[in-house]
C-alpha positions in Angstrom: 171.2 98.7 -9.6 168.1 100.8 -8.9 168.4 103.2 -6.0 165.8 103.6 -3.2 163.1 106.0 -4.3 163.9 105.4 -7.9 160.7 105.2 -10.0 162.0 102.2 -11.8 162.7 100.5 -8.4 159.2 101.2 -7.3 157.9 99.8 -10.6 159.8 96.6 -10.1 158.6 96.1 -6.6 155.0 96.7 -7.6 155.3 94.1 -10.4 156.6 91.6 -7.9 153.7 92.2 -5.6 151.1 92.3 -8.4 152.3 89.0 -9.9 153.3 87.1 -6.8 151.4 84.0 -5.5 151.3 85.3 -1.9 148.3 87.4 -0.9 149.2 90.9 0.2 147.1 93.5 1.9 148.2 96.9 3.3 146.4 98.7 6.1 146.9 102.0 7.8 148.8 101.7 11.0 146.4 103.8 13.1 143.1 102.0 13.7 139.8 103.8 13.0 137.9 104.2 16.2 135.8 101.0 16.8 136.4 99.5 13.4 140.1 98.4 13.1 142.7 99.2 10.6 141.5 100.3 7.2 142.6 98.3 4.1 144.1 100.5 1.5 145.6 97.9 -0.9 145.2 94.3 -1.9 146.9 92.4 -4.7 145.4 90.0 -7.2 146.6 87.0 -5.2 144.5 88.3 -2.3 141.4 88.5 -4.6 142.0 84.9 -5.8 142.5 83.5 -2.3 139.7 85.2 -0.4 137.2 85.9 -3.2 136.9 89.7 -2.4 137.6 92.1 -5.2 139.8 95.1 -4.5 136.8 97.3 -4.6 135.0 95.2 -2.0 138.0 95.1 0.3 139.3 98.7 0.2 138.0 100.8 3.0 137.1 97.8 5.1 139.2 96.1 7.8 140.9 92.6 8.0 138.0 91.6 10.2 136.2 90.6 7.0 138.5 87.6 7.0 137.5 86.4 10.5 134.8 84.0 11.4 133.4 81.7 14.1 136.5 79.6 14.6 139.1 82.2 14.2 141.2 81.9 17.4 140.7 85.0 19.7 144.1 84.5 21.3 145.8 84.6 17.9 143.9 87.8 17.0 145.0 89.3 20.2 148.7 88.6 19.6 148.5 90.1 16.1 146.7 93.2 17.5 149.2 93.6 20.3 152.2 93.4 17.9 150.7 96.0 15.6 149.8 98.3 18.6 153.5 98.0 19.5 154.5 98.7 15.9 156.3 95.3 15.7 156.6 92.7 13.0 154.7 89.5 13.8 154.1 86.1 12.2 151.3 83.7 13.0 149.1 81.0 11.5 145.5 81.8 11.7 142.2 80.5 10.5 140.6 82.9 8.0 137.4 82.8 5.9 136.8 83.5 2.2 133.9 85.7 1.0 132.0 82.5 0.5 132.6 81.2 4.0 135.3 78.7 3.3 137.8 78.1 6.0 141.5 78.8 5.1 144.5 78.4 7.2 147.1 81.1 6.4 150.6 81.8 7.5 150.6 85.6 7.9 153.6 87.8 8.2 152.8 91.4 9.2 155.5 94.0 8.6 155.4 97.7 9.7 156.0 100.2 6.9 157.3 103.7 7.5 156.5 107.0 5.8 159.3 109.4 4.7 159.6 110.8 8.2 160.4 107.3 9.6 157.1 106.9 11.4 155.2 103.6 11.1 152.3 104.6 8.9 151.1 101.3 7.4 151.2 97.5 7.9 151.8 95.0 5.1 150.3 91.5 5.7 151.8 88.8 3.4 149.6 85.7 3.6 150.2 82.2 2.3 147.6 79.5 2.1 148.8 76.6 4.3 145.5 74.7 4.6 146.9 71.6 2.8 149.9 71.5 5.0 147.8 71.9 8.2 145.4 69.2 7.1 148.3 66.8 6.3 149.9 67.5 9.7 146.7 67.0 11.6 145.9 63.7 9.8 149.5 62.6 10.5 149.2 63.6 14.1 145.8 61.9 14.5 147.2 58.7 13.1 150.2 58.9 15.4 148.0 59.5 18.4 145.7 56.6 17.5 148.8 54.4 17.4 149.9 55.6 20.8 146.4 54.9 22.2 146.4 51.4 20.8 149.8 50.7 22.4 148.6 52.1 25.7 145.4 50.2 25.7 147.4 47.0 25.1 149.9 47.8 27.8 147.2 48.4 30.4 143.6 47.8 29.2 142.1 48.4 32.6 143.6 51.9 33.0 142.6 53.0 29.5 139.2 51.3 29.3 137.2 54.6 29.8 139.2 56.6 27.2 136.7 56.0 24.4 133.4 56.9 26.3 135.1 59.9 27.9 136.3 61.1 24.5 132.8 60.7 22.9 131.1 62.6 25.7 133.8 65.3 25.9 133.5 66.0 22.2 129.7 66.4 22.4 130.0 68.6 25.5 132.6 70.7 23.7 130.1 71.3 20.8 127.4 72.3 23.3 129.5 74.9 25.1 131.2 76.2 21.9 134.9 75.4 22.5 137.2 77.0 20.0 139.8 74.3 19.7 137.7 71.1 19.3 140.5 69.0 17.9 142.6 69.8 21.0 139.8 68.7 23.2 139.5 65.5 21.2 143.2 64.7 21.6 143.2 65.6 25.3 140.1 63.4 25.9 141.8 60.5 24.1 145.1 60.8 26.1 144.0 62.2 29.4 145.4 59.1 31.2 148.7 59.0 29.4 150.6 59.8 32.6 149.7 56.4 33.9 152.6 54.9 32.0 154.9 56.4 34.7 153.1 54.5 37.5 153.4 50.7 38.2 150.4 48.9 37.0 149.9 47.4 40.4 149.5 50.8 41.9 147.0 51.9 39.2 144.9 48.7 39.8 144.9 49.3 43.6 143.6 52.8 42.9 141.0 51.6 40.4 139.7 49.1 43.0 139.5 51.9 45.6 142.0 50.2 47.8 144.0 52.2 50.3 147.2 53.7 48.9 150.2 54.6 50.9 151.6 58.2 50.8 154.0 57.5 47.9 151.4 55.7 45.8 148.9 58.4 46.4 151.4 61.1 45.2 152.0 59.0 42.1 148.3 59.0 41.2 147.8 62.6 42.1 150.6 63.7 39.7 149.3 61.7 36.7 148.0 64.9 35.0 151.3 66.7 35.4 153.3 63.8 34.1 150.9 63.5 31.1 151.2 67.2 30.4 155.0 67.1 30.3 154.9 64.2 27.9 152.5 65.9 25.6 154.2 69.3 25.8 157.2 67.9 24.0 155.2 67.2 20.9 154.9 70.2 18.4 151.4 71.9 18.4 150.2 70.0 21.5 150.8 72.8 24.0 147.1 73.5 24.4 146.4 69.7 24.8 149.1 69.5 27.5 147.5 72.3 29.4 144.1 70.6 29.2 145.6 67.4 30.5 147.4 69.2 33.3 144.3 70.9 34.6 141.8 68.1 34.1 141.4 67.5 37.9 141.4 71.2 38.9 138.2 72.4 40.7 136.6 75.5 39.4 137.1 77.1 42.8 140.9 76.5 42.5 141.1 73.4 44.7 142.4 70.1 43.5 145.5 69.4 41.5 147.7 71.2 40.5 148.0 73.2 43.7 148.6 76.6 42.0 146.6 79.8 42.0 144.7 79.1 38.7 141.0 79.0 39.2 137.7 79.9 37.5 137.9 81.0 33.9 141.7 80.9 34.1 141.4 77.1 33.9 141.4 76.2 30.1 137.9 75.7 28.9 138.8 72.3 27.4 140.0 71.2 30.8 136.7 72.3 32.4 134.8 70.3 29.8 137.0 67.2 30.2 136.6 67.3 34.0 132.8 67.2 33.6 132.9 64.4 31.0 135.2 62.2 33.1 133.1 62.6 36.3 129.9 61.9 34.4 131.2 58.7 32.8 132.5 57.5 36.1 129.1 58.0 37.8 127.2 56.4 34.9 129.6 53.4 35.1 128.7 53.1 38.8 125.1 52.8 37.9 123.7 56.2 38.9 120.9 57.8 36.9 121.8 60.8 34.7 119.3 63.2 36.4 120.7 62.2 39.8 124.2 62.8 38.6 123.5 66.3 37.3 121.6 67.2 40.5 124.6 66.0 42.6 127.0 68.0 40.4 125.0 71.2 40.9 125.0 70.7 44.7 128.8 70.2 44.7 129.4 74.0 44.5 132.8 75.0 43.2 133.7 71.6 41.6 132.6 72.4 38.0 132.3 75.5 35.9 128.6 76.4 36.5 128.2 77.9 33.0 129.6 74.7 31.4 127.4 72.5 33.6 124.2 74.5 32.8 124.9 74.5 29.1 125.5 70.7 29.2 122.8 69.9 31.8 120.0 69.1 29.3 122.3 66.8 27.2 123.5 65.0 30.3 120.0 64.6 31.8 118.9 63.0 28.5 122.0 60.9 28.3 120.7 57.6 26.8 122.9 54.7 27.9 121.2 52.5 25.4 122.1 54.9 22.6 125.7 55.0 23.7 125.6 51.2 23.4 124.0 51.2 19.9 125.0 48.3 17.7 124.2 44.7 17.1 124.9 42.2 19.8 126.5 39.1 18.3 128.3 36.0 19.5 131.8 35.5 18.2 134.5 32.9 18.7 137.8 34.3 19.9 139.4 34.0 16.5 136.5 35.9 14.9 136.6 39.0 17.1 136.9 42.3 15.1 138.4 45.7 15.5 135.8 48.0 17.2 133.9 45.2 19.0 132.8 46.1 22.5 133.0 43.3 25.0 129.8 42.4 26.7 131.3 39.2 28.1 134.7 38.9 29.6 137.5 37.1 27.6 138.5 34.2 29.8 141.0 31.3 29.3 139.7 27.7 29.8 141.7 27.7 33.1 139.5 30.6 34.3 142.1 33.4 33.9 140.4 36.7 32.9 142.2 38.3 30.0 139.9 41.3 29.4 136.8 42.5 31.3 133.5 43.7 30.0 133.3 47.1 28.3 136.5 47.1 26.5 136.6 48.2 22.8 139.0 46.0 20.8 141.7 47.6 18.8 144.1 46.0 16.3 146.8 46.0 18.9 144.6 44.2 21.4 143.5 41.7 18.7 147.2 41.0 17.9 147.8 40.4 21.6 144.9 38.0 21.8 146.2 36.1 18.8 149.5 35.6 20.6 147.7 34.4 23.7 145.8 31.9 21.7 149.1 30.3 20.6 149.8 29.3 24.2 146.4 28.8 25.7 142.7 28.4 24.8 140.1 31.1 25.2 136.5 30.3 26.0 133.9 31.0 23.4 131.6 32.2 22.1 131.9 35.8 23.4 129.1 38.3 23.2 130.2 41.6 21.7 128.4 44.8 20.6 129.3 45.3 16.9 128.7 48.7 15.3 
């Protein structure tokens, strides 16, 4: 067995690194002032993965692998661990020389010199892009299923989820959120806490009826309940925080009643709060310009920076464009997934099954088919078909 320090042992280790599939880069432990930690070695797998030759990488810093969507919080955790001379493992979004995004699992290990002092760091990086994409597609499909079940369970409560989601995603792009997929998920499931509240209470609240103290507390705690449900799902910690703080005022008021305020509130939650409020006011028939002006006057409600970056988009909000699509008349049995109801769906006895504005999903269509087995629905029904 080769001994430590044996030239043959060193030769074997170098062969393993040189011929391995994982990218390896080694930096000096002490950062150069203002420029980060200098790269002193990269293996061929690094060159293949990131497109930089060894000559191009040596003397530079790992910052060459960062880009617009590299998470600052992850970078900060990596930097803090190295400053503390600790091993650390994270998944981070890196960029190739050509600008391609790559998710890597990076394991950073401190290396000591003969005196026992940490003199270098070795970063072993594995491309996990395919696994991340598969996980996100699986997660997206699962969440879509959850949303369909919820919209079937209580269509009135989840009616606004789609327009809020559309606007929140657009606003997120305008203000430059770093975790757009988390905002998308949070805007889809921001009302998931409603499953803990009796539907009668939710409908009283939606009709602006007076709630007693117990009912009012149930409604107030919807974000907290939703956050707890989502926090139990792997990789949805950020989504849960967005849902938790969706009703928090920028000045610290509102729910939850903690000390968090201003920029401490997750950016995605600040964006979602604005999207929800705008869609609510548009639904009440107010003009976009009047809504923006009212939001500006309500000091402390919204993040002023987010509001100003979104103001032009909101003022130019085209209700007709949001309703783009061909208006058609369809018999109940010919309704399609994605149809948006212009007319209510009503039984021949006059019972309202679904109101206007709902977007039909496969789950709702299945429910309508079951209803048609026991009663007759009036037709034709006008829908907006995209």
